[in-house]
Residue frames relative to the residue before (quaternion, step in Angstrom):
aa qw qx qy qz dx dy dz
M 1.0000 0.0000 0.0000 0.0000 0.00 0.00 0.00
N 0.0369 -0.8125 0.5815 -0.0186 3.59 -0.50 1.20
I 0.3180 0.7385 -0.5103 0.3049 3.53 0.84 1.12
V 0.0937 -0.8029 0.5882 0.0242 3.57 -0.87 0.98
I 0.3691 -0.6870 0.5796 0.2366 3.54 -1.30 0.44
N 0.1727 -0.8360 0.5185 0.0493 3.55 -0.41 1.26
G 0.8023 0.1013 -0.0463 0.5865 3.57 1.18 -0.43
A 0.0292 0.7998 -0.5969 0.0563 3.57 -1.03 0.79
Y 0.0892 0.8020 -0.5812 0.1051 3.58 -0.94 0.90
Q 0.0834 -0.7702 0.6310 0.0412 3.54 -1.14 0.76
T 0.3906 -0.6783 0.5636 0.2640 3.58 -1.03 0.75
K 0.6292 -0.4392 0.4462 0.4605 3.53 -1.31 -0.06
F 0.2542 -0.7414 0.5986 0.1653 3.60 -1.04 0.77
G 0.4284 0.7016 -0.5034 0.2660 3.58 -1.06 0.73
E 0.6559 -0.4303 0.3960 0.4774 3.53 -1.24 -0.55
L 0.0261 0.8479 -0.5223 0.0873 3.54 0.21 1.32
W 0.0550 -0.8616 0.5046 0.0050 3.55 0.53 1.22
D 0.6653 0.5033 -0.3109 0.4555 3.59 1.17 -0.44
K 0.6995 0.4177 -0.2653 0.5156 3.60 1.28 0.02
S 0.3324 -0.7261 0.5715 0.1889 3.55 -1.06 0.85
L 0.6776 -0.4412 0.3711 0.4565 3.56 -1.30 0.06
H 0.6053 0.5555 -0.3300 0.4648 3.57 1.07 -0.78
D 0.6601 0.5121 -0.3036 0.4581 3.59 0.91 -0.93
L 0.6813 0.5015 -0.2901 0.4474 3.56 0.87 -0.97
M 0.6624 0.4909 -0.3096 0.4737 3.58 0.94 -0.84
T 0.6367 0.5351 -0.3286 0.4475 3.58 0.97 -0.82
E 0.6610 0.5037 -0.3085 0.4629 3.58 0.90 -0.90
A 0.6769 0.4963 -0.2993 0.4537 3.59 0.89 -0.92
I 0.6455 0.5188 -0.3165 0.4626 3.59 0.97 -0.87
D 0.6812 0.4875 -0.2917 0.4618 3.57 0.81 -1.01
G 0.6676 0.5199 -0.3026 0.4387 3.57 0.95 -0.86
A 0.6747 0.4872 -0.2945 0.4698 3.58 0.95 -0.87
L 0.6634 0.4981 -0.3101 0.4644 3.60 0.96 -0.83
Q 0.6325 0.5180 -0.3311 0.4712 3.58 1.00 -0.77
D 0.6511 0.5136 -0.3137 0.4625 3.57 0.98 -0.84
A 0.6958 0.4586 -0.2649 0.4851 3.58 1.08 -0.73
G 0.3830 -0.7298 0.4786 0.3027 3.58 1.22 -0.37
L 0.5241 0.6342 -0.3967 0.4071 3.56 1.14 0.70
E 0.4147 -0.6440 0.5758 0.2858 3.53 -1.33 0.39
K 0.6646 -0.5254 0.3498 0.3998 3.56 -1.18 0.53
K 0.7010 0.4977 -0.2830 0.4252 3.59 0.89 -0.89
E 0.5623 0.5835 -0.4014 0.4269 3.59 1.23 -0.02
I 0.5787 0.5624 -0.3735 0.4575 3.59 1.26 -0.28
E 0.2722 -0.8089 0.5087 0.1133 3.58 -0.84 1.00
I 0.7915 -0.0054 0.0081 0.6111 3.60 1.19 -0.48
V 0.2005 -0.7762 0.5910 0.0903 3.56 -1.15 0.69
F 0.1049 -0.7474 0.6518 0.0746 3.54 -1.17 0.75
L 0.1125 -0.8176 0.5647 -0.0049 3.56 -0.74 1.13
G 0.1875 -0.7741 0.5974 0.0930 3.57 -0.81 1.06
N 0.2412 0.7455 -0.5871 0.2033 3.57 -0.73 1.11
K 0.2387 -0.7920 0.5465 0.1310 3.57 -1.05 0.74
M 0.8596 0.2941 -0.0571 0.4139 3.56 0.69 -1.13
A 0.3356 0.7898 -0.4813 0.1785 3.61 1.19 0.13
S 0.6493 0.5284 -0.3403 0.4282 3.60 0.95 -0.74
Q 0.7049 0.4493 -0.2722 0.4766 3.60 1.04 -0.73
V 0.7717 0.3757 -0.1950 0.4746 3.60 0.90 -0.91
S 0.8095 0.2770 -0.1167 0.5044 3.58 0.86 -0.95
D 0.4006 -0.7439 0.4538 0.2832 3.60 1.30 0.14
Q 0.6358 0.4746 -0.3521 0.4965 3.57 1.01 0.79
N 0.0733 -0.8212 0.5658 0.0038 3.57 -0.66 1.11
H 0.6511 0.4900 -0.3212 0.4825 3.60 1.25 -0.18
L 0.0139 0.8655 -0.4994 0.0354 3.54 0.68 1.15
S 0.5607 0.5982 -0.4059 0.4036 3.60 1.09 -0.48
A 0.6739 0.4685 -0.2960 0.4886 3.59 0.96 -0.81
L 0.6062 0.5503 -0.3532 0.4528 3.58 1.10 -0.65
V 0.6348 0.5153 -0.3295 0.4722 3.60 1.02 -0.75
N 0.6180 0.5351 -0.3360 0.4678 3.58 1.02 -0.78
E 0.6393 0.5259 -0.3183 0.4620 3.55 1.03 -0.81
I 0.6544 0.5075 -0.3057 0.4698 3.59 0.99 -0.85
L 0.6965 0.4759 -0.2730 0.4625 3.57 0.92 -0.93
G 0.3623 -0.7697 0.4590 0.2563 3.58 1.13 -0.62
Y 0.7579 0.2264 -0.2099 0.5746 3.58 1.18 0.42
R 0.5843 -0.6111 0.4172 0.3334 3.57 -1.25 0.45
I 0.1468 0.7718 -0.5939 0.1731 3.53 -0.81 1.09
P 0.5304 -0.6055 0.4629 0.3712 3.64 -1.05 0.55
V 0.0044 -0.7806 0.6244 -0.0290 3.57 -0.86 1.01
V 0.1254 -0.7988 0.5874 0.0345 3.57 -0.74 1.07
R 0.2188 -0.7591 0.5977 0.1365 3.57 -0.72 1.05
V 0.1513 -0.7865 0.5970 0.0462 3.56 -0.94 0.99
E 0.0122 -0.7829 0.6220 -0.0080 3.57 -0.90 0.96
S 0.2165 0.7450 -0.6076 0.1700 3.56 -0.71 1.13
A 0.6670 -0.5067 0.2671 0.4764 3.52 0.85 1.15
C 0.8233 -0.2015 0.1469 0.5099 3.62 -0.94 -0.82
A 0.6250 0.5106 -0.3402 0.4826 3.59 1.30 -0.05
S 0.3141 0.7915 -0.4844 0.2007 3.60 1.25 0.16
G 0.6742 0.4979 -0.3052 0.4520 3.60 0.91 -0.85
G 0.6677 0.5009 -0.2990 0.4625 3.58 0.94 -0.86
V 0.6548 0.4940 -0.3123 0.4793 3.57 1.00 -0.81
A 0.6045 0.5479 -0.3575 0.4545 3.61 1.04 -0.71
L 0.6577 0.4994 -0.3065 0.4734 3.57 0.97 -0.84
S 0.6496 0.5188 -0.3159 0.4572 3.57 0.96 -0.84
Q 0.6563 0.5042 -0.3084 0.4690 3.58 0.97 -0.84
A 0.6209 0.5297 -0.3424 0.4655 3.58 1.07 -0.68
C 0.6263 0.5301 -0.3360 0.4625 3.59 1.01 -0.77
F 0.6490 0.5116 -0.3165 0.4656 3.59 0.96 -0.86
A 0.6519 0.5235 -0.3187 0.4465 3.58 0.96 -0.88
L 0.6725 0.4807 -0.2980 0.4773 3.57 0.96 -0.82
E 0.6533 0.5165 -0.3172 0.4537 3.59 0.98 -0.78
S 0.5844 0.5892 -0.3738 0.4142 3.60 1.15 -0.50
G 0.4577 -0.6991 0.4327 0.3383 3.57 1.20 -0.48
Q 0.5364 0.6420 -0.4063 0.3675 3.58 1.24 -0.13
Y 0.7836 0.1841 -0.0917 0.5862 3.59 1.16 -0.61
N 0.3034 -0.7567 0.5520 0.1752 3.56 -1.22 0.54
K 0.7940 0.1501 -0.0735 0.5845 3.58 1.09 -0.66
A 0.0180 -0.8028 0.5947 -0.0389 3.55 -0.87 1.03
L 0.2522 -0.7281 0.6178 0.1570 3.52 -1.23 0.62
V 0.1075 -0.7748 0.6211 0.0497 3.57 -0.95 0.92
I 0.0635 -0.7921 0.6070 -0.0099 3.56 -0.82 1.07
G 0.0506 -0.7369 0.6700 0.0748 3.53 -1.20 0.64
A 0.1065 0.8155 -0.5564 0.1184 3.58 -0.70 1.01
E 0.0850 0.7898 -0.6038 0.0668 3.55 -1.07 0.75
K 0.1370 -0.7417 0.6531 0.0681 3.52 -1.13 0.84
M 0.0010 0.8636 -0.5003 0.0623 3.60 -0.36 1.23
T 0.6909 0.5444 -0.2840 0.3816 3.60 1.10 -0.56
D 0.5418 0.6556 -0.3916 0.3511 3.59 1.23 0.00
L 0.7115 0.3594 -0.2459 0.5515 3.59 1.30 -0.04
P 0.6177 -0.5306 0.4052 0.4155 3.62 -1.17 0.39
I 0.6294 -0.5806 0.3641 0.3663 3.55 -1.10 0.72
E 0.5932 0.5737 -0.3730 0.4241 3.61 1.09 -0.60
Q 0.6734 0.4816 -0.2915 0.4792 3.58 0.98 -0.81
I 0.6292 0.5211 -0.3348 0.4696 3.59 1.05 -0.73
S 0.6513 0.5142 -0.3136 0.4615 3.59 0.93 -0.87
Y 0.6416 0.5156 -0.3176 0.4707 3.56 1.01 -0.82
S 0.6612 0.5078 -0.3022 0.4621 3.56 0.96 -0.88
L 0.6413 0.5290 -0.3256 0.4505 3.58 0.97 -0.83
M 0.6594 0.5391 -0.3128 0.4203 3.59 1.03 -0.75
H 0.4723 0.6326 -0.4625 0.4036 3.58 1.24 0.09
A 0.6290 0.5117 -0.3313 0.4824 3.59 1.29 -0.18
A 0.6342 0.4825 -0.3355 0.5024 3.59 1.29 0.18
S 0.6534 -0.5262 0.3656 0.4031 3.57 -1.28 0.14
E 0.6357 -0.5357 0.3995 0.3865 3.55 -1.24 0.47
Q 0.6398 0.5334 -0.3266 0.4466 3.58 1.01 -0.82
E 0.6568 0.5036 -0.3165 0.4635 3.58 1.00 -0.80
R 0.6392 0.5117 -0.3272 0.4717 3.57 1.02 -0.74
Q 0.6729 0.5039 -0.2984 0.4520 3.58 0.92 -0.90
A 0.6469 0.5107 -0.3111 0.4732 3.57 1.18 -0.55
G 0.5320 -0.6598 0.3858 0.3644 3.58 1.30 -0.08
L 0.4324 0.7117 -0.4518 0.3200 3.55 1.24 0.31
S 0.1821 -0.7052 0.6681 0.1525 3.52 -1.30 0.53
F 0.6885 -0.4676 0.3176 0.4543 3.60 -1.21 0.04
V 0.6128 0.5185 -0.3721 0.4661 3.58 1.05 -0.57
G 0.6240 0.5325 -0.3362 0.4627 3.59 1.10 -0.61
L 0.6508 0.5133 -0.3110 0.4651 3.57 1.01 -0.82
Y 0.6944 0.4439 -0.2813 0.4916 3.57 0.90 -0.88
A 0.5695 0.5677 -0.3828 0.4548 3.60 1.19 -0.43
L 0.6173 0.5257 -0.3404 0.4761 3.59 1.05 -0.71
M 0.6514 0.5010 -0.3083 0.4792 3.57 0.99 -0.83
A 0.6567 0.5153 -0.3088 0.4559 3.58 0.95 -0.87
K 0.6651 0.5014 -0.3130 0.4564 3.58 0.86 -0.92
N 0.6463 0.5130 -0.3156 0.4685 3.58 0.99 -0.82
Y 0.6414 0.5245 -0.3195 0.4598 3.57 1.00 -0.82
L 0.6565 0.5152 -0.3159 0.4514 3.58 0.88 -0.92
Q 0.6860 0.4835 -0.2798 0.4661 3.57 0.93 -0.90
T 0.6888 0.5063 -0.2863 0.4327 3.58 0.95 -0.88
F 0.8263 0.2603 -0.0925 0.4908 3.57 0.84 -0.98
G 0.5180 -0.6877 0.3987 0.3159 3.58 1.22 0.25
A 0.3557 0.7184 -0.5133 0.3063 3.56 1.14 0.58
S 0.3948 -0.7180 0.5269 0.2260 3.55 -1.26 0.43
Q 0.6769 -0.4559 0.3856 0.4304 3.53 -1.33 0.22
E 0.6154 0.5703 -0.3310 0.4318 3.56 1.06 -0.80
D 0.6273 0.5724 -0.3372 0.4063 3.59 1.02 -0.80
L 0.6109 0.5688 -0.3508 0.4246 3.59 1.14 -0.56
A 0.6286 0.5776 -0.3315 0.4018 3.59 1.19 -0.42
Y 0.6059 0.6447 -0.3587 0.2978 3.58 1.01 -0.78
P 0.6279 0.5090 -0.3754 0.4537 3.67 0.92 -0.59
A 0.6501 0.5156 -0.3211 0.4565 3.60 1.00 -0.78
I 0.6424 0.5208 -0.3245 0.4591 3.59 0.94 -0.86
K 0.6530 0.5167 -0.2970 0.4673 3.58 0.96 -0.93
N 0.7243 0.4613 -0.2678 0.4370 3.56 0.74 -1.02
H 0.6200 0.5092 -0.3503 0.4833 3.59 1.08 -0.56
K 0.6204 0.5251 -0.3447 0.4697 3.59 1.04 -0.71
H 0.6403 0.5089 -0.3215 0.4772 3.59 0.97 -0.81
A 0.6648 0.5422 -0.3080 0.4114 3.59 0.93 -0.91
T 0.5560 0.6022 -0.4062 0.4040 3.60 1.14 -0.40
L 0.6788 0.4664 -0.2747 0.4962 3.58 1.27 -0.37
N 0.6684 0.4922 -0.2780 0.4834 3.58 1.32 -0.05
P 0.3004 -0.7967 0.4936 0.1771 3.63 -0.28 1.17
K 0.6875 0.4679 -0.2950 0.4705 3.61 1.19 -0.29
A 0.4673 0.6891 -0.4362 0.3414 3.59 1.27 0.12
Q 0.5321 -0.6382 0.4647 0.3060 3.55 -1.17 0.65
F 0.8051 0.1647 -0.0495 0.5677 3.58 0.97 -0.89
P 0.0561 0.8570 -0.5087 0.0600 3.63 0.51 1.16
F 0.5386 0.5872 -0.4287 0.4259 3.56 0.68 1.09
E 0.5150 -0.6481 0.4688 0.3080 3.55 -1.17 0.59
I 0.1403 -0.7484 0.6391 0.1083 3.55 -1.28 0.48
S 0.3666 -0.7393 0.5287 0.1988 3.56 -1.17 0.59
L 0.6726 -0.4696 0.3877 0.4204 3.53 -1.34 0.24
E 0.6538 0.5159 -0.3105 0.4583 3.56 0.99 -0.82
Q 0.6468 0.5168 -0.3262 0.4562 3.60 0.96 -0.80
V 0.6313 0.5157 -0.3361 0.4716 3.59 0.98 -0.76
A 0.6854 0.5034 -0.2837 0.4432 3.58 0.87 -0.99
Q 0.7310 0.4211 -0.2317 0.4844 3.58 1.10 -0.67
S 0.4982 0.6457 -0.4433 0.3721 3.60 1.24 -0.06
A 0.6829 -0.5335 0.3189 0.3839 3.54 -1.21 0.59
L 0.4326 -0.6695 0.5417 0.2667 3.55 -1.07 0.80
V 0.1985 -0.7995 0.5606 0.0843 3.57 -0.71 1.12
A 0.7405 -0.1720 0.1422 0.6339 3.58 0.87 -1.01
D 0.4402 -0.7428 0.4396 0.2474 3.54 -0.30 1.29
P 0.5929 -0.2258 -0.7725 0.0271 1.64 -1.65 1.94
L 0.4880 0.6907 -0.4232 0.3251 3.62 1.22 0.17
R 0.1821 -0.7689 0.6088 0.0704 3.52 -0.96 1.04
L 0.7550 -0.4121 0.2568 0.4406 3.56 -1.29 0.27
L 0.7477 0.4109 -0.2292 0.4686 3.59 0.85 -0.93
H 0.5316 0.5477 -0.4380 0.4749 3.57 1.26 0.42
C 0.7025 0.5005 -0.2229 0.4542 3.59 1.27 -0.39
S 0.4598 -0.6380 0.5371 0.3051 3.57 -1.18 0.62
G 0.4987 -0.7019 0.4417 0.2520 3.55 -1.19 0.56
I 0.5593 -0.5315 0.4980 0.3959 3.52 -1.40 -0.15
T 0.0183 -0.8598 0.4985 -0.1095 3.55 -0.52 1.22
D 0.2402 -0.6965 0.6498 0.1868 3.54 -1.32 0.50
G 0.3587 0.7429 -0.5272 0.2038 3.56 -1.11 0.58
A 0.1374 -0.7725 0.6149 0.0794 3.54 -1.34 0.26
A 0.0425 -0.7649 0.6420 0.0302 3.53 -1.30 0.46
A 0.0489 -0.8027 0.5943 0.0092 3.57 -1.16 0.55
V 0.0708 -0.7691 0.6333 0.0496 3.54 -1.23 0.60
V 0.2948 -0.7239 0.5977 0.1784 3.54 -1.25 0.57
L 0.1443 -0.7961 0.5863 0.0401 3.56 -0.77 1.11
E 0.0489 -0.7824 0.6201 0.0324 3.55 -1.16 0.63
N 0.3083 -0.7087 0.6046 0.1928 3.54 -1.07 0.83
L 0.2860 -0.7977 0.5095 0.1491 3.57 -0.44 1.19
G 0.3258 -0.7513 0.5154 0.2526 3.59 1.20 -0.36
C 0.8056 -0.2134 0.1926 0.5179 3.56 -0.70 -1.09
E 0.4844 0.6766 -0.4363 0.3424 3.58 1.25 -0.06
A 0.4915 -0.6439 0.4992 0.3078 3.56 -1.16 0.58
R 0.4939 -0.6440 0.4990 0.3040 3.54 -1.11 0.70
K 0.3983 -0.7214 0.5193 0.2264 3.56 -0.95 0.92
N 0.6465 -0.4976 0.4023 0.4154 3.54 -1.30 0.33
N 0.8399 0.1811 -0.1655 0.4841 3.53 -1.11 0.84
Q 0.4879 0.6016 -0.4749 0.4177 3.59 1.15 0.55
V 0.3386 -0.7427 0.5476 0.1838 3.55 -0.88 0.99
Q 0.1929 -0.8023 0.5606 0.0691 3.56 -0.72 1.12
V 0.3477 -0.6842 0.5976 0.2320 3.56 -1.13 0.73
V 0.0890 -0.8384 0.5375 0.0186 3.60 -0.36 1.21
A 0.7867 0.0709 -0.0887 0.6068 3.58 1.28 -0.06
S 0.0518 0.7615 -0.6441 0.0501 3.53 -1.10 0.84
V 0.1276 0.8197 -0.5326 0.1677 3.57 -0.24 1.29
Q 0.1076 -0.7693 0.6274 0.0542 3.56 -1.02 0.88
A 0.0456 -0.7862 0.6162 0.0080 3.57 -1.05 0.81
G 0.2589 -0.7883 0.5452 0.1199 3.56 -1.21 0.49
E 0.1223 -0.7605 0.6361 0.0464 3.53 -1.36 0.41
T 0.6799 -0.4699 0.3495 0.4413 3.59 -1.24 0.15
L 0.5698 -0.5978 0.4437 0.3480 3.55 -1.20 0.53
A 0.7754 0.3477 -0.1662 0.5002 3.58 0.85 -1.01
L 0.5217 -0.6252 0.4827 0.3224 3.57 -1.07 0.74
S 0.6367 0.5733 -0.3302 0.3961 3.59 1.00 -0.81
A 0.6614 0.5097 -0.3083 0.4557 3.60 1.21 -0.39
R 0.6179 0.5728 -0.3344 0.4223 3.59 1.28 -0.07
Q 0.5446 -0.6370 0.4512 0.3066 3.52 -1.24 0.55
S 0.8076 0.1298 -0.0383 0.5740 3.58 1.11 -0.65
L 0.2877 -0.7387 0.5832 0.1772 3.54 -1.17 0.70
T 0.6677 0.5011 -0.2985 0.4625 3.59 1.26 -0.06
T 0.7202 0.2908 -0.2335 0.5851 3.56 1.30 0.25
I 0.2082 -0.7272 0.6347 0.1582 3.57 -1.04 0.76
E 0.3230 -0.8057 0.4669 0.1689 3.54 -0.09 1.36
S 0.6128 0.5569 -0.3602 0.4295 3.59 1.06 -0.64
T 0.6093 0.5243 -0.3549 0.4774 3.60 1.11 -0.58
K 0.6559 0.5073 -0.3122 0.4636 3.58 0.91 -0.88
D 0.6535 0.5146 -0.3133 0.4582 3.59 0.94 -0.90
A 0.6932 0.4761 -0.2833 0.4611 3.58 0.82 -1.01
A 0.6434 0.5307 -0.3262 0.4449 3.58 0.98 -0.82
Q 0.6552 0.5211 -0.3196 0.4440 3.57 0.87 -0.93
K 0.6921 0.4639 -0.2769 0.4786 3.57 0.91 -0.90
A 0.6430 0.5242 -0.3294 0.4508 3.60 1.01 -0.75
Y 0.6437 0.5066 -0.3255 0.4724 3.59 0.94 -0.83
Q 0.6516 0.5097 -0.3128 0.4667 3.56 0.98 -0.84
Q 0.6590 0.5174 -0.3030 0.4540 3.57 0.95 -0.91
A 0.7198 0.4303 -0.2401 0.4889 3.57 1.01 -0.82
G 0.3911 -0.7402 0.4640 0.2896 3.59 1.24 -0.32
I 0.6131 0.5112 -0.3479 0.4917 3.57 1.14 0.71
G 0.3527 -0.6906 0.5714 0.2685 3.54 -1.36 -0.09
P 0.7124 -0.4529 0.3010 0.4437 3.60 -1.23 0.17
E 0.6129 0.5723 -0.3491 0.4183 3.58 1.14 -0.58
D 0.6492 0.5389 -0.3119 0.4369 3.60 1.23 -0.37
I 0.5367 0.6413 -0.3993 0.3759 3.60 1.25 -0.18
S 0.3511 -0.7547 0.5233 0.1826 3.58 -0.89 0.98
L 0.7864 -0.0834 0.0862 0.6059 3.58 1.05 -0.75
L 0.1823 -0.7864 0.5854 0.0755 3.55 -1.22 0.56
E 0.1472 -0.6997 0.6868 0.1308 3.48 -1.33 0.60
V 0.0008 -0.8255 0.5625 -0.0463 3.59 -0.37 1.23
H 0.5894 -0.6263 0.4150 0.2970 3.51 -1.28 0.59
D 0.0496 0.8235 -0.5566 0.0979 3.58 -0.08 1.33
C 0.0036 -0.8216 0.5689 -0.0372 3.59 0.65 1.08
F 0.7364 0.0347 -0.0390 0.6745 3.54 1.28 -0.60
T 0.6341 -0.5819 0.3286 0.3890 3.60 -1.01 0.68
I 0.5964 0.5593 -0.3709 0.4404 3.60 1.07 -0.63
A 0.6063 0.5689 -0.3581 0.4249 3.60 1.08 -0.66
E 0.6616 0.4863 -0.3184 0.4738 3.62 1.00 -0.71
I 0.6189 0.5361 -0.3439 0.4596 3.59 1.02 -0.73
L 0.6630 0.4826 -0.2991 0.4879 3.58 0.95 -0.86
A 0.6475 0.5519 -0.3278 0.4107 3.58 0.95 -0.85
V 0.6875 0.4789 -0.3150 0.4459 3.61 0.78 -0.91
E 0.6293 0.5062 -0.3327 0.4869 3.57 1.18 -0.49
D 0.7187 0.4616 -0.2578 0.4516 3.57 0.78 -1.05
L 0.6538 0.4918 -0.3080 0.4856 3.60 1.20 -0.43
G 0.5468 -0.6662 0.3690 0.3478 3.57 1.28 0.00
L 0.4323 0.7063 -0.4639 0.3148 3.60 1.20 0.35
C 0.7753 -0.0188 -0.0142 0.6311 3.57 1.26 -0.37
H 0.6469 -0.5399 0.3704 0.3910 3.57 -1.24 0.32
K 0.6278 -0.5319 0.4126 0.3909 3.55 -1.26 0.50
G 0.7961 0.2636 -0.2315 0.4931 3.53 -0.92 1.00
E 0.6905 0.4661 -0.2798 0.4771 3.60 1.27 -0.05
G 0.4038 0.7373 -0.4650 0.2778 3.60 1.25 0.06
H 0.6619 0.5029 -0.3159 0.4574 3.58 0.97 -0.81
I 0.6214 0.5288 -0.3440 0.4647 3.59 1.10 -0.63
A 0.6393 0.5214 -0.3151 0.4692 3.57 1.01 -0.87
M 0.6497 0.5087 -0.3152 0.4688 3.59 0.99 -0.82
R 0.6481 0.5235 -0.3165 0.4536 3.57 0.94 -0.88
N 0.7213 0.4253 -0.2286 0.4967 3.56 1.09 -0.78
Q 0.4566 -0.7314 0.4092 0.2986 3.58 1.34 0.31
K 0.2010 0.8286 -0.4987 0.1563 3.57 1.09 0.76
F 0.7813 0.3536 -0.1650 0.4871 3.59 1.08 -0.68
T 0.4075 0.7029 -0.4670 0.3490 3.56 1.19 0.63
I 0.6372 -0.4886 0.4173 0.4257 3.60 -1.24 0.41
G 0.7051 0.3882 -0.3275 0.4948 3.52 -0.86 1.05
C 0.6467 0.4585 -0.3054 0.5275 3.56 1.30 -0.32
P 0.6954 -0.5181 0.2956 0.4007 3.62 -1.17 0.44
Q 0.8118 0.1294 -0.0538 0.5669 3.63 1.02 -0.72
P 0.0643 -0.8321 0.5504 0.0256 3.61 0.35 1.18
V 0.2315 -0.7726 0.5847 0.0877 3.54 -1.11 0.83
N 0.8624 0.0424 -0.0746 0.4989 3.55 -0.98 0.99
I 0.0374 0.8217 -0.5611 0.0926 3.53 0.70 1.16
S 0.6042 0.5731 -0.3502 0.4287 3.60 1.13 -0.56
G 0.5720 -0.5147 0.4124 0.4877 3.55 1.22 -0.62
G 0.3833 -0.7498 0.4633 0.2761 3.54 1.31 -0.18
L 0.7200 -0.3785 0.3228 0.4838 3.54 -1.28 -0.28
K 0.6146 0.6014 -0.3369 0.3834 3.55 1.06 -0.82
A 0.8364 0.1997 -0.0800 0.5042 3.60 0.74 -1.00
C 0.6424 0.4807 -0.3417 0.4893 3.61 1.09 -0.54
G 0.5412 -0.6033 0.4033 0.4249 3.57 1.14 -0.71
H 0.2244 -0.7904 0.5634 0.0868 3.54 -1.22 0.56
P 0.0438 0.7552 -0.6490 0.0812 3.61 0.15 1.28
V 0.4373 -0.8012 0.2896 0.2882 3.50 0.25 1.41
G 0.7170 0.4476 -0.2769 0.4570 3.63 0.80 -0.88
A 0.6889 0.4930 -0.2710 0.4571 3.57 1.20 -0.51
T 0.5180 0.7054 -0.4002 0.2719 3.57 1.13 -0.61
G 0.6863 0.5028 -0.2972 0.4335 3.60 0.81 -0.96
V 0.6661 0.4700 -0.2987 0.4961 3.59 1.09 -0.66
K 0.6196 0.5439 -0.3403 0.4523 3.59 1.01 -0.76
Q 0.5984 0.5574 -0.3611 0.4481 3.60 1.05 -0.69
I 0.6624 0.5001 -0.2954 0.4731 3.57 1.00 -0.86
V 0.6178 0.5375 -0.3424 0.4605 3.59 1.01 -0.77
E 0.6528 0.5147 -0.3138 0.4589 3.58 0.93 -0.90
L 0.6660 0.4930 -0.3095 0.4664 3.59 0.88 -0.89
C 0.6367 0.5296 -0.3296 0.4533 3.59 0.96 -0.83
N 0.6677 0.5005 -0.3102 0.4555 3.58 0.88 -0.90
Q 0.6511 0.5016 -0.3169 0.4733 3.58 1.01 -0.75
L 0.6960 0.4798 -0.2869 0.4506 3.59 0.82 -0.96
K 0.6927 0.4486 -0.2677 0.4974 3.57 1.16 -0.58
G 0.4795 -0.7083 0.4133 0.3124 3.59 1.27 -0.02
R 0.6029 0.5693 -0.3550 0.4317 3.59 1.08 0.64
A 0.3861 0.7492 -0.4526 0.2911 3.57 1.10 0.70
G 0.5249 -0.6894 0.3920 0.3090 3.56 1.20 0.39
A 0.8603 -0.1100 0.0886 0.4898 3.55 -1.03 -0.88
R 0.7180 0.4256 -0.2529 0.4893 3.59 1.14 -0.48
Q 0.3519 0.7739 -0.4679 0.2414 3.60 1.27 0.20
L 0.3471 -0.7217 0.5669 0.1931 3.55 -0.99 0.95
N 0.5541 -0.6019 0.4628 0.3414 3.54 -1.31 0.25
K 0.8346 -0.2758 0.1175 0.4621 3.56 -0.27 1.37
P 0.0718 0.7973 -0.5933 0.0843 3.61 0.52 1.09
L 0.2899 -0.7912 0.5227 0.1296 3.57 -1.06 0.76
V 0.8094 0.1323 -0.0233 0.5717 3.59 1.02 -0.80
G 0.0488 -0.8058 0.5901 0.0093 3.58 -0.89 0.95
L 0.1838 -0.7752 0.5968 0.0957 3.56 -1.14 0.69
A 0.1356 -0.7659 0.6255 0.0605 3.55 -1.04 0.93
H 0.0957 -0.7958 0.5978 -0.0144 3.55 -0.86 1.08
N 0.0047 -0.8223 0.5622 -0.0879 3.58 -0.38 1.31
V 0.1309 -0.8278 0.5456 0.0007 3.57 -0.72 1.15
G 0.2160 -0.7480 0.6136 0.1317 3.53 -1.13 0.77
G 0.8262 0.0933 -0.1022 0.5461 3.58 -0.83 0.99
T 0.7247 -0.3525 0.3021 0.5092 3.56 -0.88 -1.00
G 0.7661 -0.3064 0.1670 0.5398 3.56 1.21 0.53
G 0.3524 0.7507 -0.4863 0.2754 3.57 1.25 0.23
T 0.7563 0.0899 -0.0728 0.6439 3.55 1.26 -0.56
V 0.0227 0.7709 -0.6362 0.0190 3.56 -1.01 0.86
V 0.0618 -0.7784 0.6244 0.0209 3.56 -0.99 0.90
I 0.0594 -0.7881 0.6125 0.0169 3.55 -0.95 0.91
H 0.0544 -0.7674 0.6386 0.0179 3.52 -1.00 0.94
I 0.1353 -0.7577 0.6331 0.0822 3.53 -1.11 0.76
L 0.1241 -0.7960 0.5923 0.0130 3.53 -0.82 1.12
K 0.0921 -0.7904 0.6051 0.0264 3.55 -1.16 0.69
I 0.3423 -0.7248 0.5576 0.2159 3.55 -1.07 0.73
């Protein structure tokens, strides 16, 4: 795979009531193209990750909207795969470039979520779950609460252990000017936050967010990669059942394990070779499961690693330096692309106050639903 990322851009994430979905996509597109040093007409195809535009923005024909923003006619493919929409859009762009039909592609992830009451947003998000789960009155925090409770019982973890990913990611977010929640939180604050679905409290959960991100991909073909160009060395998507009740385990997301194994093989590396990771921490239990399923620690030891601050900036393999979904924000269709933007900025040495010392390999892990879709990308400088 000789695909490189030439441009990357993320908008501010947060409650952006003064910006429409159109505004956010326009900013992300312009920013990524400027970073790549390209004109709009040099892009040959666009892939757009979005989940909720029809419910929140009353617009479901986003491909034509992108054409309107670009100002010329171009193939635009909208991708919807729940919270993995951005990651799947990137994966589809890689496939399109590898086919040889296109040389330059633009990938956008965008979501507007704060314009409706939280009850309506929660209802809309549950369209990514099974009918039986919806009929039972479950929300996604309820589903992940079932996973968290099972994990605590199986591995002897404590309620306190669920707080450490959130504390870490908020600390990281203080270094990210584009994060939604750039402030630190304490163990006591997590423990005293409102109980949402036992054992998950408010500060175990990612927020409702507006935002967009975009990257420009190019297939170099037989050309040599230039210095400081970020290469996509693995792009893998895996699937799992829609309903939790159909799975053998609630403490492992098999689609993450499947995608990770294939991605490591595709990249010709192992988990020990990764310099930094952006993983899908929609709830803190999701990050604990991710570091285990990605092979960073043994099953049942993720909470111990978190407690010991193994994945904090300054450690060999920091996780969610951007603040993750928890503190940077989770505009669902944009998250998978924003992860790639963060990795690109780190690998290119332009991540500002949170910059690592010469990272070489980054991994992005994007999840749809409770693991029904998982996409993993590995990037190398």
